[in-house]
C-alpha positions as CSV (number, residue, x, y, z in Angstrom):
1,M,-19.5,-7.9,12.7
2,A,-21.4,-4.7,13.6
3,F,-19.6,-2.4,11.2
4,K,-20.3,-1.6,7.6
5,P,-18.0,0.8,5.7
6,L,-19.7,3.6,3.7
7,H,-19.2,4.6,0.0
8,D,-15.9,3.3,-1.4
9,R,-14.3,2.3,1.9
10,V,-13.2,-1.2,2.9
11,L,-12.5,-2.8,6.3
12,V,-9.2,-4.8,6.2
13,K,-7.7,-7.3,8.7
14,R,-3.9,-7.4,8.4
15,V,-2.4,-10.9,7.9
16,Q,0.5,-12.0,10.2
17,S,4.0,-11.5,8.9
18,E,6.7,-14.1,9.0
19,E,8.5,-14.7,12.3
20,K,11.7,-15.8,10.6
21,T,13.8,-14.6,7.6
22,K,14.5,-17.0,4.7
23,G,17.9,-17.6,6.3
24,G,16.3,-18.7,9.6
25,L,16.9,-15.6,11.7
26,I,14.1,-14.8,14.1
27,I,12.7,-11.3,13.7
28,P,11.9,-9.5,17.1
29,D,8.6,-7.8,17.4
30,N,10.1,-4.3,17.6
31,A,12.0,-4.8,14.3
32,K,9.0,-6.1,12.3
33,E,7.3,-3.8,9.9
34,K,3.5,-4.0,9.8
35,P,2.4,-6.1,6.9
36,A,1.0,-4.4,3.9
37,E,-1.1,-7.5,3.1
38,G,-4.6,-8.2,4.4
39,E,-8.0,-9.8,4.0
40,I,-11.1,-7.7,3.2
41,V,-13.6,-8.1,6.0
42,A,-16.4,-5.8,4.7
43,V,-16.9,-3.4,1.8
44,G,-19.1,-0.3,1.2
45,E,-21.5,-0.2,-1.7
46,G,-19.2,1.9,-3.9
47,A,-18.6,5.5,-4.9
48,R,-21.1,7.6,-6.8
49,K,-20.5,9.6,-10.0
50,D,-21.7,13.2,-10.2
51,S,-24.8,11.9,-12.0
52,G,-25.6,9.7,-9.0
53,E,-24.8,6.4,-10.7
54,L,-23.1,3.9,-8.4
55,I,-19.6,2.7,-9.3
56,A,-19.3,-1.0,-8.2
57,M,-16.5,-2.0,-5.9
58,A,-13.7,-4.1,-7.5
59,V,-13.0,-6.0,-4.2
60,K,-15.3,-8.2,-2.1
61,A,-15.2,-9.6,1.4
62,G,-12.7,-12.5,1.6
63,D,-10.2,-11.1,-1.0
64,R,-6.5,-11.0,0.0
65,V,-5.1,-7.6,-1.0
66,L,-1.9,-5.6,-0.9
67,F,-2.0,-2.0,0.2
68,G,0.4,0.9,0.7
69,K,2.6,1.1,3.8
70,W,0.8,4.1,5.2
71,S,-2.7,3.4,4.0
72,G,-5.8,3.4,6.1
73,T,-6.9,4.3,9.6
74,E,-6.4,1.9,12.4
75,V,-9.6,1.1,14.4
76,T,-10.7,-1.5,16.9
77,V,-13.9,-3.3,16.2
78,D,-15.2,-6.0,18.5
79,G,-11.7,-6.1,20.2
80,E,-9.9,-6.7,16.9
81,E,-7.5,-4.3,15.3
82,L,-8.6,-3.5,11.7
83,L,-7.9,-0.9,9.0
84,I,-10.4,1.3,7.2
85,M,-9.2,2.6,3.8
86,K,-10.5,3.8,0.5
87,E,-10.6,1.3,-2.3
88,S,-8.1,3.4,-4.2
89,D,-5.5,2.7,-1.4
90,I,-5.5,-1.0,-2.4
91,L,-2.7,-1.8,-4.8
92,G,-4.0,-5.2,-6.0
93,I,-5.7,-8.5,-5.2
94,I,-3.6,-11.6,-4.5
95,A,-4.9,-14.5,-6.6
C-alpha cells in the first residue's frame, strides 16, 4: 500500500454486505445501502494537543469498525475503493 493517512485519519475498506435478507429474499444492487462496517487498512500517527504532545490512536490496522452512514471521503488507491475518515467518525470497534 502506497498511502499513509496523516494525523488522526484512517484508511478503511468497506466489508461486503449480505446478498440476502434473513427471510431469504435477494437484495438487488440498486436497493442495497453501502455498509457502515469496514476494516482499518492504515492509520495516521494521531492528533496533537496544543502543547505538541501526540494523542495515540485508539484503532490499528486490521480492526473491524462501525462508522456513520455519511462518514469519510471515498478514494481509489491501487484500484481499490477505500474511505479516508477521521478517527472521531468511527463509532466503535467490533470485537
